[in-house]
C-alpha positions in Angstrom: 172.9 17.1 -44.1 171.3 19.0 -41.1 168.0 20.4 -41.0 167.2 24.1 -42.4 164.6 26.0 -40.1 163.0 29.3 -40.4 162.0 31.4 -37.2 159.3 34.0 -37.8 159.7 37.2 -35.6 162.2 39.7 -34.7 162.1 40.2 -31.0 164.2 38.8 -28.1 162.2 35.5 -27.9 163.1 34.9 -31.4 166.7 35.5 -30.8 166.8 33.3 -27.9 165.3 30.3 -30.0 167.8 31.2 -32.9 170.7 30.8 -30.5 169.2 27.5 -29.2 168.8 26.3 -32.7 172.2 27.4 -34.0 173.6 25.1 -31.0 171.3 22.2 -32.0 173.5 19.4 -33.5 170.7 18.5 -35.8 170.6 21.8 -37.5 172.6 23.0 -40.7 171.3 26.4 -41.1 168.9 28.7 -39.5 166.8 31.6 -41.1 165.0 34.3 -39.3 162.2 36.7 -40.8 162.4 39.5 -40.1 165.0 39.1 -37.3 167.0 41.8 -35.7 170.8 42.8 -35.4 171.4 39.9 -33.1 169.9 37.2 -35.4 171.8 38.4 -38.3 175.1 37.8 -36.3 174.6 34.0 -36.2 171.9 33.3 -38.8 170.4 34.5 -42.1 167.8 37.3 -41.9 165.0 37.9 -44.4 163.0 41.1 -45.2 159.7 39.5 -44.9 157.1 40.8 -42.1 155.9 38.3 -39.6 152.4 39.4 -40.6 152.8 38.6 -44.2 151.4 35.2 -44.3 151.7 34.4 -48.1 155.3 35.6 -48.4 156.4 33.6 -45.3 154.8 30.6 -46.9 156.8 31.2 -50.1 160.0 32.0 -48.3 159.9 28.8 -46.3 159.2 27.0 -49.8 162.0 28.5 -51.5 164.5 27.7 -48.5 163.1 24.1 -48.6 162.9 24.4 -44.7 162.4 21.2 -42.5 160.6 23.3 -39.8 159.0 26.8 -39.2 158.9 28.1 -35.7 156.4 31.0 -35.5 157.3 33.5 -32.4 154.8 36.0 -32.3 150.9 35.4 -31.8 149.4 37.5 -34.4 150.6 35.2 -37.4 149.4 32.2 -35.4 145.9 33.8 -35.1 146.0 35.0 -38.6 146.5 31.3 -39.7 150.1 31.0 -40.7 150.6 27.4 -39.2 147.4 26.3 -41.3 148.8 27.7 -44.6 152.2 26.0 -43.8 150.9 22.7 -42.9 148.7 22.9 -46.3 151.9 23.1 -48.0 153.4 20.2 -46.3 155.8 22.3 -44.1 155.7 21.4 -40.5 155.1 24.4 -38.3 155.7 24.8 -34.4 152.6 26.8 -33.4 149.1 26.0 -33.2 146.5 26.5 -35.9 144.2 29.5 -35.9 141.5 27.8 -34.0 143.9 26.9 -31.2 145.4 30.4 -31.4 142.2 31.7 -30.2 143.2 30.8 -26.9 145.2 34.0 -27.0 143.3 35.8 -29.6 140.1 35.8 -27.6 140.2 36.2 -23.9 136.4 35.7 -23.9 137.0 32.3 -25.7 139.8 31.2 -23.3 137.8 32.1 -20.3 134.8 30.1 -21.5 136.9 27.0 -22.1 138.3 27.2 -18.7 135.0 27.6 -17.1 133.7 24.8 -18.9 136.6 22.5 -18.0 136.6 23.5 -14.4 139.9 25.0 -14.7 140.7 27.3 -11.5 140.5 31.1 -12.9 139.3 34.2 -11.8 135.5 35.1 -12.0 134.4 37.3 -14.9 131.7 39.7 -16.0 130.8 40.5 -19.7 130.1 44.2 -20.0 128.4 45.8 -23.0 126.7 49.2 -23.8 123.5 47.9 -21.9 125.5 46.9 -18.7 125.4 48.8 -15.3 129.0 49.9 -15.0 128.6 51.3 -11.4 127.1 48.0 -10.3 129.7 46.0 -12.2 132.9 47.7 -10.7 131.2 47.6 -7.2 130.7 43.9 -7.4 134.4 43.0 -6.5 135.8 46.3 -5.7 139.3 47.3 -6.1 141.6 46.7 -7.6 139.9 46.2 -11.1 141.1 44.0 -13.9 139.9 45.0 -17.2 140.6 42.9 -20.5 139.9 43.9 -24.2 138.9 40.8 -26.0 141.3 41.5 -29.0 145.0 41.1 -29.8 146.3 44.4 -28.4 150.2 43.7 -28.3 150.3 43.5 -24.4 148.3 46.8 -24.1 144.6 45.0 -23.9 144.8 44.8 -20.0 144.4 47.5 -17.2 144.8 46.8 -13.5 144.1 49.7 -11.4 142.9 50.8 -8.1 141.5 54.0 -9.5 137.7 53.6 -10.0 137.4 56.3 -12.7 140.3 55.0 -14.7 138.8 51.6 -14.5 135.5 53.0 -15.7 137.0 55.0 -18.5 138.9 52.0 -19.8 135.6 49.9 -19.9 133.8 52.5 -21.8 136.4 53.2 -24.4 136.7 49.3 -24.8 133.1 48.9 -25.2 132.9 51.7 -27.8 135.8 50.1 -29.9 135.0 46.4 -29.3 131.2 46.3 -28.3 132.3 44.1 -25.2 134.8 44.2 -22.4 135.8 41.5 -19.7 136.0 42.7 -16.0 137.6 40.1 -13.9 138.0 39.4 -10.1 141.4 40.4 -9.0 143.4 37.3 -8.0 145.9 37.7 -5.0 149.1 36.0 -5.0 152.4 35.7 -6.9 152.5 35.2 -10.5 154.6 32.6 -12.6 154.9 31.4 -16.1 154.6 27.7 -17.1 155.6 27.1 -20.7 154.2 23.7 -21.8 155.2 21.9 -25.1 152.2 20.2 -26.3 150.6 18.1 -29.2 148.2 15.3 -29.4 150.7 12.7 -28.2 151.6 14.3 -24.9 152.9 17.3 -23.2 156.1 18.5 -21.1 156.4 21.6 -19.0 159.7 23.6 -19.2 161.3 24.9 -16.4 158.8 27.6 -14.8 160.0 31.1 -14.7 158.9 34.5 -13.0 159.1 37.8 -14.7 158.9 41.5 -13.6 156.2 43.4 -15.6 156.3 46.8 -13.8 158.7 49.5 -15.1 160.1 50.4 -11.8 162.1 48.8 -9.0 160.1 47.0 -6.4 157.6 46.4 -9.0 156.3 49.9 -8.9 154.9 51.9 -11.9 153.5 51.1 -15.3 153.1 47.6 -16.9 155.4 46.7 -19.6 156.0 43.5 -21.7 158.5 42.5 -19.1 161.8 43.9 -17.5 163.5 40.8 -16.6 162.9 37.2 -15.7 164.4 34.2 -13.9 164.3 30.3 -13.9 163.6 28.0 -12.3 161.2 29.9 -10.0 161.3 28.9 -6.4 157.7 29.9 -5.9 156.7 26.9 -8.2 157.0 24.4 -5.5 156.8 20.5 -6.3 153.3 20.7 -4.9 152.2 23.6 -6.8 153.9 22.3 -10.0 151.9 19.0 -9.3 148.6 20.8 -8.9 149.2 23.0 -11.8 149.6 20.0 -14.1 146.7 18.0 -12.9 144.2 20.9 -12.4 145.3 22.9 -15.2 147.5 21.3 -18.0 145.9 18.1 -18.2 142.3 19.2 -18.6 143.3 21.7 -21.2 145.6 18.9 -23.2 142.6 16.5 -23.0 140.3 19.2 -24.4 142.9 20.5 -27.2 143.9 17.0 -28.4 140.4 15.9 -28.9 139.7 18.9 -31.4 139.6 17.9 -35.1 142.8 19.6 -35.6 145.0 19.0 -32.5 147.2 21.8 -30.8 150.8 21.7 -31.7 152.9 24.3 -30.1 153.7 26.0 -26.7 150.8 26.7 -24.4 152.0 29.6 -22.1 150.2 29.2 -18.9 150.1 32.6 -16.7 149.9 31.3 -13.2 148.7 33.0 -10.0 149.7 31.2 -6.9 147.9 32.0 -3.7 149.3 32.2 -0.1 148.0 28.6 0.4 149.7 27.3 -2.8 146.6 27.0 -5.0 147.3 27.8 -8.7 144.9 29.5 -10.9 145.2 30.8 -14.4 145.6 34.3 -15.2 145.8 34.1 -18.9 146.7 31.7 -21.7 149.3 32.7 -24.5 149.8 30.4 -27.5 153.5 30.9 -27.9 156.8 31.3 -26.0 156.8 34.3 -23.7 159.2 37.1 -23.7 161.5 37.5 -21.6 160.6 34.0 -20.3 162.0 32.2 -23.4 165.6 33.8 -22.6 165.7 32.0 -19.4 164.0 28.6 -20.2 165.4 27.7 -23.7 169.1 27.8 -22.2 167.9 25.3 -19.7 166.9 22.6 -22.3 170.0 20.4 -22.4 168.8 18.1 -25.3 168.5 19.1 -28.9 166.1 22.0 -29.2 165.2 21.3 -32.8 164.4 17.7 -32.0 161.9 18.9 -29.4 160.3 21.6 -31.6 160.0 19.2 -34.8 158.5 16.5 -32.8 155.7 18.9 -31.6 155.1 20.2 -35.0 154.7 16.7 -36.3 152.7 15.3 -33.5 155.4 13.1 -32.1 156.3 14.8 -28.7 156.1 11.5 -26.6 158.8 10.0 -28.7 161.3 12.8 -28.1 160.8 14.2 -24.6 163.4 16.8 -23.8 166.0 16.8 -20.9 167.0 19.8 -18.6 169.9 21.1 -17.0 170.1 22.0 -13.2 171.2 25.5 -14.1 169.9 28.7 -13.2 169.1 31.6 -15.3 168.3 35.3 -15.2 167.8 38.1 -17.7 167.7 41.8 -17.3 166.0 44.0 -19.9 167.6 47.1 -21.3 164.8 49.4 -22.2 164.9 52.5 -24.4 164.3 56.2 -23.1 160.6 56.9 -23.0 159.4 53.2 -22.5 156.6 52.1 -21.8 155.5 54.9 -23.7 156.8 55.9 -27.2 160.5 55.0 -27.1 163.2 57.0 -28.5 164.6 55.0 -31.5 167.5 55.1 -33.8 170.3 55.7 -31.2 173.5 53.8 -31.6 174.2 50.8 -29.3 177.9 50.6 -28.4 180.1 48.2 -26.5 179.9 44.3 -26.4 176.3 43.6 -27.8 177.6 40.1 -29.2 175.3 37.4 -28.6 178.4 34.9 -28.6 178.5 33.1 -25.1 180.9 34.7 -22.6 182.0 31.4 -20.8 183.3 31.0 -17.2 184.2 28.0 -15.2 180.7 27.9 -13.6 178.4 29.6 -15.9 178.0 31.9 -19.0 176.3 35.0 -20.3 175.1 36.5 -23.5 173.1 39.3 -25.1 169.5 38.7 -26.3 168.5 41.4 -29.0 164.9 42.5 -29.3 164.5 45.9 -30.6 167.6 46.4 -32.7 168.8 47.0 -36.3 171.3 48.6 -38.4 171.9 52.1 -39.7 175.0 52.0 -41.9 177.4 50.0 -40.0 176.3 50.7 -36.6 173.7 48.8 -34.4 170.9 51.0 -33.3 167.6 50.8 -31.3 164.4 50.1 -32.9 161.9 49.7 -30.2 161.1 49.9 -26.5 162.8 46.8 -25.0 166.1 47.0 -26.8 168.1 43.9 -25.6 168.6 41.8 -22.3 171.5 40.5 -20.7 171.3 36.9 -19.7 173.5 34.9 -17.2 173.5 31.2 -16.6 175.0 29.7 -13.7 175.6 26.1 -12.7 175.9 27.3 -9.2 173.2 29.7 -8.1 170.5 32.0 -9.2 172.4 34.8 -7.3 175.5 34.0 -9.4 173.2 34.0 -12.7 172.2 37.4 -11.7 175.8 38.6 -11.1 176.7 37.4 -14.6 173.8 39.1 -16.3 174.4 42.5 -14.8 178.1 42.0 -15.3 177.5 41.4 -19.0 175.0 44.5 -19.3 177.6 46.7 -17.9 179.5 46.3 -21.3 176.6 47.8 -23.3 176.0 51.5 -23.8 172.9 53.2 -25.3 172.2 57.0 -24.7 169.0 57.6 -22.4 168.5 53.7 -21.6 167.6 52.2 -18.3 167.1 48.9 -16.6 165.9 47.4 -13.4 168.6 46.8 -11.0 166.4 44.4 -8.8 165.5 41.6 -11.0 165.1 38.5 -8.9 164.4 40.6 -5.8 161.6 38.4 -4.7 164.0 35.4 -4.0 167.4 37.1 -3.7 168.9 39.9 -1.5 168.9 43.1 -3.6 
């Protein structure tokens, strides 16, 4: 008998993980809670919220699962992995104390400073702080971060001094404290590191596009597309990121009373001279980075995730393909503001791979659900078209856009320049 696994969450990240798990030779059945229209096509969805810790534990017990993979950060901070492990259920995702690396930016920053990990300078501002003096210390642009889980909306980067001060003031009113960080120049990249007390391994590095508009203009979003591997992460940059950032953090986390088991997302800023610094840590797979990294794992995905959940990563190191991956997000009208929901998605939105001689493509669902017999939009980032090429990143982009052309959603939009930093438009 193969394994039974449960994926917690309902976005594009969880759909990508579900596809990978369904393809794992060691897996017999995959369950997702709450899932989306895409996961329902290949797995069994359950109507249990990702925030309902008790009900998720009961669901895992009733399904007699061999492994739970926790997608979003909020249930990790709330202690879902702790509760699962108390009941003898392996969980991929750190315990609540480890999840504070994302749950509290102040905690994460202090750990980095204590370990000597390169990162931006920081000021802690409260109601007693001199805000004019604080914002003038480093000058524009200003990076202001709330010390709470804010669903990706807790950070403002702006060149408008008044906007920065206003966000600082409102954050202090709601949270009592806010972080003002030094702005780091360079290119961002994402490194997803599988980590437990026995060892660690970095997945192929990726680069995403956070701005809503082409040319990386406009408002910040959860991500409008991504590609991997990212050429900006050269062998030398990778070596330095491992030695200066990952290894010190792994030593720290492995020495804790309860070790870290899960994915440590390292948001890197790479300076013009190739020096990597940490912009932020997340404690789970990124989105849309997962859509372009999981397909590059050529070994059994479930073997990898279960090994991490049980603290045996060093005995089950993954292997990777030499392929290239690129994903393009289709967003609903109104995004990144309040999106228009409930519109019918037509065309070919199936997550079945379209196979070609030198690559393949698929649709990763995110904000989708059902209304009667129709698939409809339920969120801002609705789905993403992903191309995988054995040939080149440019070919992966062609496959992604070709697949996206088969999907129709009234009022939707997407960026036509994903990968522009390394490819001709």
